[in-house]
ZAMARGU-4260 file (C-alpha; in steps of 0.2 Angstrom, whole numbers, plus 5000, padded with zeros to 4 digits):
<rodrens>
0) 4587/5159/4991 | 4584/5147/4977 | 4585/5128/4973 | 4600/5121/4966 | 4604/5104/4957
5) 4618/5095/4950 | 4619/5079/4939 | 4630/5064/4942 | 4637/5058/4925 | 4648/5043/4922
10) 4659/5038/4908 | 4650/5023/4903 | 4632/5030/4904 | 4625/5041/4891 | 4613/5049/4904
15) 4615/5056/4921 | 4615/5041/4934 | 4611/5052/4948 | 4606/5069/4955 | 4611/5080/4969
20) 4599/5094/4975 | 4598/5108/4988 | 4580/5114/4992 | 4572/5126/5003 | 4555/5126/5010
25) 4545/5115/5021 | 4537/5106/5006 | 4553/5102/4998 | 4552/5082/5002 | 4534/5082/4995
30) 4540/5091/4979 | 4553/5079/4976 | 4542/5064/4980 | 4530/5070/4967 | 4543/5073/4955
35) 4550/5055/4956 | 4533/5046/4957 | 4531/5042/4939 | 4548/5034/4938 | 4551/5024/4954
40) 4541/5015/4968 | 4549/5018/4985 | 4548/5011/5003 | 4546/5021/5018 | 4562/5030/5026
45) 4575/5021/5035 | 4591/5028/5041 | 4609/5025/5037 | 4626/5033/5043 | 4636/5042/5031
50) 4654/5048/5034 | 4655/5067/5039 | 4635/5068/5040 | 4630/5055/5053 | 4613/5047/5051
55) 4603/5052/5035 | 4586/5046/5029 | 4586/5033/5015 | 4573/5027/5004 | 4575/5010/4994
60) 4566/5011/4977 | 4563/5002/4961 | 4562/5008/4943 | 4545/5005/4936 | 4552/5001/4920
65) 4565/4988/4925 | 4570/4977/4940 | 4584/4989/4945 | 4586/4997/4962 | 4585/5016/4965
70) 4591/5025/4981 | 4586/5042/4989 | 4597/5050/5003 | 4590/5065/5012 | 4600/5076/5024
75) 4593/5092/5032 | 4605/5106/5037 | 4597/5121/5043 | 4584/5127/5031 | 4592/5117/5017
80) 4587/5099/5012 | 4601/5091/5004 | 4597/5076/4993 | 4606/5063/4983 | 4597/5050/4972
85) 4600/5039/4959 | 4603/5020/4953 | 4609/5008/4967 | 4624/5003/4956 | 4631/5021/4959
90) 4628/5021/4978 | 4645/5026/4982 | 4645/5041/4970 | 4628/5047/4977 | 4636/5046/4995
95) 4652/5055/4990 | 4642/5068/4980 | 4630/5071/4995 | 4646/5074/5006 | 4654/5085/4994
100) 4639/5097/4991 | 4635/5099/5009 | 4653/5103/5013 | 4654/5114/4998 | 4672/5108/4994
105) 4681/5093/4986 | 4679/5078/4999 | 4691/5064/4997 | 4682/5048/4994 | 4682/5032/4984
110) 4669/5028/4970 | 4666/5009/4966 | 4656/5005/4951 | 4655/4994/4935 | 4664/5000/4920
115) 4663/4993/4903 | 4676/5003/4894 | 4695/5004/4894 | 4702/5022/4896 | 4690/5032/4885
120) 4690/5049/4892 | 4683/5055/4875 | 4667/5045/4879 | 4665/5054/4896 | 4668/5070/4887
125) 4654/5067/4876 | 4642/5064/4891 | 4648/5079/4900 | 4645/5090/4884 | 4628/5084/4883
130) 4624/5087/4901 | 4631/5105/4904 | 4622/5120/4898 | 4629/5128/4882 | 4640/5142/4890
135) 4648/5129/4903 | 4650/5117/4889 | 4659/5130/4878 | 4670/5135/4893 | 4674/5117/4896
140) 4679/5114/4879 | 4691/5128/4879 | 4698/5121/4896 | 4701/5104/4888 | 4710/5112/4874
145) 4721/5122/4886 | 4725/5106/4895 | 4731/5098/4879 | 4716/5085/4879 | 4712/5089/4860
150) 4701/5074/4857 | 4690/5078/4872 | 4689/5096/4867 | 4684/5090/4849 | 4669/5081/4857
155) 4664/5096/4867 | 4664/5107/4852 | 4655/5092/4841 | 4641/5091/4853 | 4639/5109/4854
160) 4638/5110/4836 | 4624/5097/4835 | 4615/5105/4849 | 4615/5122/4840 | 4609/5113/4824
165) 4594/5107/4834 | 4591/5124/4841 | 4595/5119/4859 | 4611/5130/4860 | 4615/5148/4853
170) 4615/5147/4834 | 4626/5162/4832 | 4640/5151/4840 | 4640/5138/4826 | 4654/5145/4817
175) 4665/5145/4833 | 4661/5127/4837 | 4666/5122/4820 | 4683/5131/4819 | 4686/5123/4837
180) 4682/5106/4830 | 4693/5109/4816 | 4708/5115/4826 | 4706/5100/4837 | 4706/5088/4822
185) 4722/5098/4815 | 4731/5096/4833 | 4728/5077/4831 | 4735/5076/4814 | 4718/5074/4804
190) 4722/5088/4792 | 4710/5084/4778 | 4695/5083/4790 | 4701/5100/4798 | 4702/5108/4780
195) 4684/5102/4777 | 4678/5109/4794 | 4686/5126/4791 | 4679/5127/4774 | 4662/5123/4781
200) 4664/5137/4795 | 4669/5150/4782 | 4653/5148/4774 | 4644/5155/4789 | 4646/5175/4787
205) 4652/5184/4802 | 4658/5202/4805 | 4661/5199/4824 | 4678/5205/4829 | 4680/5190/4841
210) 4675/5177/4828 | 4685/5185/4814 | 4701/5184/4825 | 4698/5167/4831 | 4696/5160/4813
215) 4712/5169/4808 | 4722/5162/4823 | 4715/5144/4821 | 4718/5144/4802 | 4736/5149/4805
220) 4739/5136/4819 | 4732/5123/4806 | 4745/5129/4793 | 4758/5128/4807 | 4754/5110/4812
225) 4756/5106/4794 | 4773/5115/4794 | 4767/5127/4781 | 4776/5142/4789 | 4774/5155/4774
230) 4755/5150/4773 | 4753/5153/4791 | 4761/5170/4791 | 4750/5175/4777 | 4734/5170/4786
235) 4740/5181/4801 | 4743/5196/4789 | 4724/5196/4785 | 4716/5213/4789 | 4704/5213/4804
240) 4694/5227/4811 | 4702/5237/4825 | 4696/5236/4843 | 4697/5248/4857 | 4712/5244/4867
245) 4708/5238/4885 | 4716/5247/4899 | 4718/5235/4914 | 4709/5241/4930 | 4712/5230/4945
250) 4696/5228/4955 | 4685/5236/4941 | 4666/5231/4941 | 4662/5215/4931 | 4645/5212/4924
255) 4636/5197/4928 | 4634/5186/4912 | 4627/5169/4908 | 4642/5160/4914 | 4644/5169/4931
260) 4625/5167/4934 | 4627/5148/4930 | 4641/5147/4942 | 4632/5156/4956 | 4617/5144/4953
265) 4629/5129/4954 | 4638/5134/4969 | 4654/5144/4966 | 4668/5136/4977 | 4664/5118/4971
270) 4661/5122/4953 | 4678/5131/4952 | 4687/5117/4960 | 4679/5105/4948 | 4685/5115/4934
275) 4668/5122/4928 | 4673/5140/4921 | 4683/5155/4926 | 4674/5165/4940 | 4672/5181/4928
280) 4668/5184/4910 | 4677/5194/4898 | 4670/5208/4887 | 4671/5205/4868 | 4685/5218/4867
285) 4694/5210/4880 | 4693/5193/4872 | 4698/5200/4856 | 4714/5208/4863 | 4719/5191/4870
290) 4716/5183/4853 | 4727/5197/4846 | 4741/5193/4858 | 4739/5174/4853 | 4742/5179/4835
295) 4758/5188/4840 | 4763/5173/4849 | 4760/5162/4833 | 4769/5174/4823 | 4784/5173/4835
300) 4784/5154/4834 | 4784/5155/4815 | 4798/5167/4815 | 4808/5156/4827 | 4805/5141/4815
305) 4811/5151/4800 | 4828/5154/4809 | 4824/5173/4815 | 4826/5172/4834 | 4828/5190/4836
310) 4812/5195/4827 | 4803/5180/4835 | 4808/5187/4853 | 4801/5204/4848 | 4784/5197/4844
315) 4784/5185/4859 | 4787/5200/4871 | 4774/5210/4862 | 4762/5195/4864 | 4765/5194/4883
320) 4763/5212/4886 | 4747/5213/4877 | 4740/5198/4885 | 4744/5203/4904 | 4736/5220/4901
325) 4719/5213/4902 | 4713/5213/4920 | 4731/5215/4925 | 4735/5198/4920 | 4722/5190/4932
330) 4713/5180/4918 | 4715/5162/4922 | 4711/5156/4904 | 4726/5164/4897 | 4738/5153/4908
335) 4741/5141/4893 | 4744/5156/4882 | 4757/5164/4894 | 4765/5147/4896 | 4767/5145/4877
340) 4775/5163/4875 | 4787/5158/4889 | 4792/5142/4881 | 4794/5150/4864 | 4804/5163/4871
345) 4816/5151/4879 | 4818/5142/4862 | 4822/5159/4854 | 4834/5163/4867 | 4842/5146/4865
350) 4844/5150/4846 | 4852/5166/4850 | 4865/5157/4861 | 4858/5161/4878 | 4856/5143/4884
355) 4854/5148/4903 | 4841/5161/4899 | 4832/5149/4888 | 4831/5136/4902 | 4824/5149/4915
360) 4810/5153/4902 | 4806/5134/4899 | 4806/5131/4918 | 4794/5146/4921 | 4782/5139/4907
365) 4781/5123/4916 | 4778/5131/4933 | 4764/5142/4927 | 4755/5126/4920 | 4757/5116/4935
370) 4747/5129/4944 | 4732/5128/4934 | 4732/5112/4924 | 4741/5099/4935 | 4743/5081/4929
375) 4737/5085/4912 | 4744/5083/4894 | 4748/5101/4893 | 4759/5099/4909 | 4767/5084/4902
380) 4771/5093/4885 | 4779/5107/4894 | 4789/5095/4905 | 4795/5085/4890 | 4800/5101/4881
385) 4811/5106/4896 | 4818/5088/4897 | 4822/5089/4879 | 4830/5106/4881 | 4841/5099/4896
390) 4846/5084/4885 | 4852/5095/4871 | 4864/5104/4882 | 4871/5089/4891 | 4861/5089/4907
395) 4857/5070/4905 | 4853/5066/4924 | 4841/5081/4925 | 4834/5077/4908 | 4831/5059/4913
400) 4822/5064/4929 | 4810/5075/4920 | 4807/5062/4907 | 4804/5049/4920 | 4790/5060/4927
405) 4782/5063/4911 | 4781/5044/4907 | 4775/5039/4925 | 4762/5053/4926 | 4755/5046/4909
410) 4755/5029/4916 | 4747/5034/4932 | 4733/5044/4925 | 4730/5032/4910 | 4734/5046/4897
415) 4743/5042/4881 | 4757/5054/4877 | 4748/5059/4861 | 4758/5071/4850 | 4773/5071/4861
420) 4783/5058/4851 | 4796/5071/4845 | 4798/5077/4862 | 4800/5060/4870 | 4812/5054/4856
425) 4827/5060/4866 | 4822/5050/4881 | 4821/5034/4871 | 4839/5038/4864 | 4846/5042/4881
430) 4840/5026/4888 | 4847/5015/4874 | 4864/5024/4875 | 4865/5019/4894 | 4857/5002/4893
435) 4874/4993/4889 | 4881/5000/4906 | 4864/4999/4915 | 4853/4984/4907 | 4839/4988/4920
440) 4835/5003/4910 | 4825/4991/4898 | 4811/4992/4911 | 4810/5011/4909 | 4811/5009/4891
445) 4796/4997/4890 | 4785/5007/4901 | 4789/5023/4890 | 4783/5013/4875 | 4767/5008/4884
450) 4761/5026/4885 | 4761/5028/4866 | 4745/5026/4857 | 4741/5009/4849 | 4728/5004/4836
455) 4710/5003/4842 | 4710/4984/4841 | 4721/4984/4856 | 4706/4992/4866 | 4694/4979/4859
460) 4705/4965/4865 | 4706/4972/4882 | 4687/4975/4883 | 4683/4957/4877 | 4696/4950/4890
465) 4685/4959/4904 | 4669/4952/4897 | 4676/4934/4897 | 4682/4936/4915 | 4665/4931/4920
470) 4664/4916/4909 | 4646/4913/4902 | 4636/4920/4917 | 4624/4934/4919 | 4638/4946/4922
475) 4646/4942/4905 | 4629/4944/4897 | 4625/4961/4906 | 4643/4967/4900 | 4640/4963/4882
480) 4623/4971/4883 | 4630/4986/4890 | 4643/4987/4876 | 4630/4984/4863 | 4620/4999/4870
485) 4636/5009/4870 | 4636/5006/4851 | 4618/5009/4848 | 4619/5026/4857 | 4634/5031/4846
490) 4626/5026/4830 | 4610/5035/4835 | 4620/5051/4839 | 4628/5050/4822 | 4611/5047/4813
495) 4604/5062/4823 | 4619/5073/4818 | 4616/5069/4799 | 4598/5072/4801 | 4599/5089/4809
500) 4612/5094/4797 | 4600/5091/4782 | 4598/5108/4773 | 4581/5105/4767 | 4571/5100/4782
505) 4555/5091/4777 | 4541/5083/4789 | 4549/5066/4786 | 4566/5073/4792 | 4558/5081/4807
510) 4548/5064/4811 | 4565/5055/4810 | 4574/5067/4821 | 4560/5064/4834 | 4561/5045/4832
515) 4580/5045/4834 | 4578/5056/4850 | 4566/5044/4857 | 4578/5029/4853 | 4592/5039/4861
520) 4583/5042/4877 | 4577/5023/4878 | 4595/5017/4874 | 4602/5029/4887 | 4589/5022/4900
525) 4593/5004/4896 | 4611/5008/4897 | 4611/5016/4914 | 4600/5002/4921 | 4612/4989/4914
530) 4627/4997/4921 | 4618/4998/4938 | 4614/4979/4937 | 4633/4976/4932 | 4639/4984/4948
535) 4634/4968/4958 | 4649/4959/4949 | 4665/4964/4958 | 4676/4959/4943 | 4668/4973/4933
540) 4672/4986/4946 | 4690/4983/4944 | 4699/4996/4932 | 4711/4987/4920 | 4727/4996/4920
545) 4731/5003/4903 | 4750/4999/4904 | 4759/4983/4907 | 4776/4982/4916 | 4791/4972/4908
550) 4792/4960/4922 | 4773/4957/4920 | 4775/4954/4901 | 4790/4941/4905 | 4779/4931/4916
555) 4767/4929/4902 | 4780/4922/4890 | 4784/4903/4890 | 4800/4894/4887 | 4806/4896/4868
560) 4795/4912/4866 | 4801/4930/4863 | 4792/4946/4862 | 4798/4958/4849 | 4791/4976/4849
565) 4795/4990/4837 | 4792/5008/4842 | 4792/5022/4830 | 4794/5038/4840 | 4799/5055/4832
570) 4811/5052/4818 | 4818/5036/4825 | 4813/5018/4826 | 4817/5007/4841 | 4817/4988/4844
575) 4814/4979/4861 | 4817/4960/4863 | 4811/4950/4879 | 4810/4932/4884 | 4805/4926/4901
580) 4823/4929/4907 | 4831/4942/4896 | 4826/4959/4889 | 4836/4973/4880 | 4832/4987/4868
585) 4841/4997/4854 | 4839/5010/4840 | 4835/5002/4824 | 4846/5010/4810 | 4832/5016/4800
590) 4820/5031/4802 | 4801/5029/4800 | 4802/5036/4782 | 4816/5023/4779 | 4805/5009/4786
595) 4790/5015/4775 | 4801/5014/4759 | 4808/4997/4764 | 4791/4989/4767 | 4784/4998/4751
600) 4798/4991/4741 | 4795/4973/4748 | 4776/4974/4745 | 4779/4980/4727 | 4788/4963/4723
605) 4775/4953/4732 | 4759/4960/4723 | 4756/4977/4715 | 4740/4984/4708 | 4744/4991/4691
610) 4729/4998/4683 | 4717/4986/4691 | 4729/4971/4686 | 4738/4963/4701 | 4756/4959/4697
615) 4769/4949/4705 | 4788/4952/4703 | 4803/4942/4709 | 4804/4945/4728 | 4817/4957/4734
620) 4827/4944/4744 | 4841/4956/4747 | 4829/4969/4754 | 4821/4956/4765 | 4838/4951/4773
625) 4843/4969/4775 | 4827/4973/4784 | 4830/4958/4796 | 4847/4963/4800 | 4841/4981/4804
630) 4827/4975/4815 | 4834/4960/4823 | 4854/4962/4821 | 4857/4964/4840 | 4848/4949/4845
635) 4851/4938/4830 | 4861/4925/4839 | 4847/4923/4851 | 4833/4921/4838 | 4839/4903/4833
640) 4832/4896/4849 | 4815/4904/4848 | 4800/4893/4842 | 4787/4906/4845 | 4789/4925/4841
645) 4776/4937/4847 | 4778/4952/4836 | 4771/4970/4840 | 4773/4981/4824 | 4772/4999/4823
650) 4772/5011/4808 | 4775/5004/4791 | 4777/4986/4799 | 4758/4985/4803 | 4757/4982/4784
655) 4770/4968/4783 | 4770/4949/4789 | 4788/4948/4796 | 4788/4929/4792 | 4795/4934/4775
660) 4811/4942/4781 | 4827/4932/4777 | 4839/4928/4791 | 4855/4924/4783 | 4866/4932/4769
665) 4869/4914/4762 | 4852/4913/4756 | 4854/4929/4746 | 4870/4924/4739 | 4863/4907/4733
670) 4848/4915/4725 | 4859/4928/4716 | 4871/4916/4710 | 4857/4904/4704 | 4848/4918/4695
675) 4863/4925/4685 | 4860/4911/4671 | 4848/4918/4658 | 4835/4903/4659 | 4834/4903/4679
680) 4818/4904/4687 | 4818/4920/4697 | 4802/4915/4706 | 4810/4900/4714 | 4815/4904/4732
685) 4816/4886/4739 | 4829/4884/4752 | 4828/4902/4758 | 4830/4904/4777 | 4814/4913/4781
690) 4811/4920/4798 | 4795/4910/4797 | 4802/4894/4792 | 4807/4888/4810 | 4797/4899/4821
695) 4778/4901/4823 | 4773/4920/4823 | 4759/4930/4831 | 4755/4948/4829 | 4752/4958/4845
700) 4744/4975/4844 | 4750/4979/4862 | 4758/4970/4876 | 4743/4971/4886 | 4732/4965/4872
705) 4743/4950/4870 | 4742/4947/4889 | 4724/4949/4888 | 4722/4937/4874 | 4733/4924/4882
710) 4724/4925/4899 | 4706/4925/4891 | 4696/4909/4896 | 4695/4897/4881 | 4679/4896/4871
715) 4665/4885/4879 | 4657/4881/4862 | 4652/4863/4860 | 4656/4861/4842 | 4672/4864/4833
720) 4670/4872/4816 | 4658/4883/4806 | 4663/4888/4788 | 4655/4901/4777 | 4658/4904/4758
725) 4654/4901/4740 | 4642/4915/4738 | 4628/4913/4725 | 4630/4923/4709 | 4618/4938/4705
730) 4602/4931/4698 | 4586/4940/4694 | 4580/4941/4712 | 4597/4946/4719 | 4599/4959/4705
735) 4583/4968/4712 | 4590/4968/4729 | 4607/4976/4722 | 4597/4989/4712 | 4586/4993/4728
740) 4601/4996/4738 | 4606/5010/4726 | 4593/5022/4734 | 4604/5021/4750 | 4620/5027/4742
745) 4615/5045/4740 | 4620/5056/4725 | 4637/5046/4723 | 4634/5027/4719 | 4646/5018/4731
750) 4641/5001/4727 | 4653/4988/4723 | 4651/4983/4704 | 4639/4968/4702 | 4653/4958/4694
755) 4661/4956/4712 | 4646/4944/4716 | 4648/4933/4700 | 4666/4926/4705 | 4663/4915/4720
760) 4676/4906/4729 | 4674/4887/4727 | 4669/4878/4743 | 4683/4865/4742 | 4693/4874/4756
765) 4678/4874/4768 | 4674/4855/4765 | 4691/4849/4767 | 4694/4860/4783 | 4677/4854/4789
770) 4681/4836/4788 | 4698/4838/4796 | 4690/4847/4811 | 4678/4833/4813 | 4662/4829/4802
775) 4651/4827/4817 | 4658/4843/4825 | 4657/4854/4809 | 4646/4863/4798 | 4647/4873/4782
780) 4635/4887/4775 | 4636/4890/4756 | 4627/4897/4741 | 4610/4905/4745 | 4610/4900/4763
785) 4626/4911/4765 | 4618/4928/4766 | 4622/4944/4777 | 4605/4943/4784 | 4606/4924/4788
790) 4623/4926/4797 | 4616/4940/4807 | 4600/4930/4812 | 4610/4914/4818 | 4607/4911/4836
795) 4621/4898/4836 | 4637/4906/4831 | 4643/4905/4849 | 4642/4886/4848 | 4657/4885/4837
800) 4676/4887/4842 | 4682/4891/4825 | 4673/4902/4812 | 4680/4902/4794 | 4675/4914/4780
805) 4681/4909/4763 | 4675/4924/4753 | 4680/4940/4745 | 4685/4954/4757 | 4681/4972/4752
810) 4692/4983/4763 | 4695/4998/4751 | 4682/5010/4744 | 4673/5005/4727 | 4679/5023/4720
815) 4690/5037/4727 | 4676/5048/4731 | 4667/5035/4742 | 4671/5030/4761 | 4680/5014/4764
820) 4669/5002/4774 | 4677/4985/4777 | 4665/4970/4773 | 4664/4952/4768 | 4655/4948/4752
825) 4640/4936/4754 | 4625/4930/4744 | 4610/4942/4743 | 4596/4938/4755 | 4579/4945/4758
830) 4573/4961/4764 | 4587/4972/4771 | 4601/4962/4762 | 4615/4971/4753 | 4626/4955/4750
835) 4639/4962/4762 | 4643/4958/4780 | 4649/4974/4785 | 4661/4980/4799 | 4647/4986/4809
840) 4636/4971/4807 | 4651/4959/4812 | 4654/4969/4827 | 4636/4965/4833 | 4638/4946/4830
845) 4638/4936/4846 | 4652/4923/4844 | 4663/4913/4856 | 4677/4909/4845 | 4695/4903/4849
850) 4700/4907/4831 | 4692/4917/4817 | 4699/4913/4799 | 4697/4927/4786 | 4701/4918/4770
855) 4699/4933/4760 | 4708/4948/4752 | 4717/4961/4763 | 4707/4957/4779 | 4721/4964/4790
860) 4718/4981/4783 | 4710/4996/4792 | 4693/5004/4794 | 4693/5022/4792 | 4688/5033/4807
865) 4672/5037/4799 | 4667/5018/4797 | 4672/5014/4814 | 4662/5028/4822 | 4647/5023/4811
870) 4648/5006/4819 | 4646/5015/4836 | 4664/5012/4841 | 4671/5027/4848 | 4690/5024/4849
875) 4703/5020/4836 | 4701/5018/4817 | 4713/5023/4803 | 4726/5009/4807 | 4730/4993/4799
880) 4722/4978/4809 | 4708/4991/4814 | 4695/4984/4802 | 4689/4967/4800 | 4701/4960/4812
885) 4694/4972/4826 | 4676/4969/4821 | 4678/4950/4824 | 4687/4952/4840 | 4674/4964/4845
890) 4661/4951/4842 | 4670/4938/4853 | 4684/4931/4843 | 4700/4928/4854 | 4712/4927/4839
895) 4710/4931/4820 | 4720/4924/4805 | 4719/4938/4792 | 4728/4942/4776 | 4739/4957/4772
900) 4736/4956/4753 | 4724/4948/4740 | 4722/4929/4744 | 4731/4920/4729 | 4721/4908/4719
905) 4735/4902/4708 | 4741/4884/4711 | 4727/4883/4725 | 4739/4891/4736 | 4726/4899/4748
910) 4716/4882/4749 | 4732/4872/4752 | 4738/4884/4766 | 4721/4884/4776 | 4718/4866/4773
915) 4736/4863/4778 | 4732/4872/4795 | 4720/4858/4799 | 4732/4845/4795 | 4743/4849/4810
920) 4733/4838/4821 | 4726/4840/4839 | 4742/4843/4848 | 4748/4858/4836 | 4745/4876/4842
925) 4738/4889/4829 | 4755/4896/4826 | 4763/4879/4824 | 4749/4873/4812 | 4751/4889/4801
930) 4770/4887/4801 | 4770/4869/4795 | 4757/4874/4781 | 4768/4889/4775 | 4783/4876/4775
935) 4774/4865/4763 | 4772/4880/4751 | 4789/4886/4753 | 4796/4870/4748 | 4786/4869/4732
940) 4794/4878/4718 | 4777/4885/4711 | 4773/4893/4727 | 4789/4897/4735 | 4787/4916/4732
945) 4781/4924/4748 | 4765/4930/4739 | 4758/4912/4740 | 4763/4908/4758 | 4767/4922/4769
950) 4752/4934/4768 | 4742/4927/4783 | 4745/4933/4800 | 4738/4927/4817 | 4732/4942/4827
955) 4731/4936/4845 | 4740/4922/4853 | 4746/4909/4841 | 4752/4898/4856 | 4734/4891/4859
960) 4728/4874/4853 | 4720/4874/4836 | 4710/4859/4839 | 4703/4854/4856 | 4694/4839/4861
965) 4675/4842/4863
</rodrens>
């Protein structure tokens, strides 16, 4: 009839890695050979046996542009020639794809290939969105939304919007793409970004009945997500043009539209089972009627939340009746809507006192989703709602079984339970309630915590661990090259999106768009070729599990070590404590909001920015003890024997080093008694029993990340120490470079004030640290030699075990209307220098460091999501530790010493601390050396306030040696 083709796409490749074809005609082979002749050189045919197919013809080829193998499989069945071709590294996918299309059904099989990412389905969604035609991509975006994969759905609509701007998709869908992106952002809690996208969409005029209704519903859902119930009802009350009501006619004729034609061309049975689109298209009036049914469902939800269950049920009943009349309810895409109506009806029945009726509705909602979206976030959400319902009504055993299924499914599919925190909160409470009688439940508790989302730096540590698994060989080089190309591709995509969004397109802009497209094509080809070469290294074909079991963590811990994990879930906070032979968990007697307040109060007595002036107040020692009791009370008796505490914070505790917590009431009483006298020094905290006084403390961002950091091979650098600092103040030459950078800031001047460069930090700290590390094993770079361009140009950064930056850290925005882009301040260099070593530039460095010391202000702070994406990093962002710490780990640093607040200059406190770190000797671990250095400051009356000694935290494994023989 006609030729068909499919593309094989991979999560870690920006371009298709292979192709599948079905061709008719005697000249099919010749046509294919001519098509590929410009790309590959091939040998004569041989044969190879493939399961289900028997012997097939195979050509072994090489790319003309790289020393990378390429393979072509050909199999004739009747009048059709079936072909699978692609890179050697994806051979298993080629064979499985060929078997699948020939059989015209899903065929069981195993794909083995190299992967350089760690559980990033969003990246795969981006690749798919760029590969499918616009109609299929739009349908797939809605399918991801229906299955609860909001981040992936957002990528589909983002890609479609960019394609529409370039003229490669239907421009009249631009508003629909925008509001879909907005809703996905709202579903993920990014409300400000959602507001901006809705505003942008509303600038696109439309009278289309479907589009007007979509905007109404999506904006109402956005208000509902923010718990603005009255505002959401007001949005739903907007008048819209009426439509002709659809009468359900089973078996009525269906007009073949673009989606149906695309499915026919793609092979309907396979496409349906791969989740391409529904097999029929809806008319605009049918679609509008379903959207009106959704509006009734949203109204019912809002009425229930406002305590009006009777009115809610009436609206929900009307919603269901209106939804199922279209095509007699045989529209697959309304499955999620019908499930939501059932679940909301169940909650409304519960509110009316009909508990059994409510349970029936909740079970029906789950069963409906399981048939259409098995093993998805949506099913997990429905199951968690049912479990929470059962728990509320005393069915503990049944609730526990359902919750376990949710957690195990998330663990097995490597899918975080994003947005389900409130629903999972009862599970955590049930576990800790039963744990005294059944201590083994702590294993279930730990597994549940592993499915929650962690900061992006945890992914970066896991990726670094995979890179280092090959040591310094070619495999490691290829792995890093593939990751660099990933970032180059992402940056180019962002640059292209910005260019195509330019309102006044000029010839220069068009030229830049063409150049960026060319760069994307080149990077994509290089990436695919690199991934194919990487496939020959078995260790990169093994997927790293996203979760770690409690026994696996315990085997990682040494004698005298404890792992303490805080988990904020829903409106509760939980603690988990584990050693190599004991583990337990409990509910912390604080809510997440209480924890925020406690941390803010402590930080305000450490250092507070008041009108640009940093002020320190007498430390809240009583609050520090109360927080210690709340966090550690159930295991306080065990803490005395712990010499190394690995702390995994969550929520507000990401902003606080816990070494400043006070472990006994006696310290509080002594301080209170002593400061009652009028002339008492309220800043004298000597003799306080700080948590960090007798234990080294490491900060972990995830249990798996800590395990990875501990298991990573040590640096093979031949030298000990390289220090950077004491930038050169602005002179006439650097002033010119500073002024040149103004043209790059756009309408808003987002440069830092020139005064920032005119207060360099003295090099004393660097010189003393260098001498202690070993003069013949160390170097320092200061003054005019310390420029951003010079650091990036160095080829020997990987020759040093320890990298030390003693300079200013700029981690906030220079003014409120500017984005925050974390950076380290440097001297100005030559062309291209802006006097800042940015998050993006740090990520691109190639280092092999056991420890990176960031002796600068607030270096444990966050990078915004925008700054993270600008660097080409597709996950995380927006959390503490996701800024400069993450960038240096991404560059190759196993552990990072970073600061939680401005590094104090008074009394040479920071210099004393960092130099003291190196005075611990060769036998000290990083944690022990830091603990000893802090203790000296604790015992000095001038620096006993936590501001001077507690601000630095080790992110990674503080149990590794600071100085090793070279």
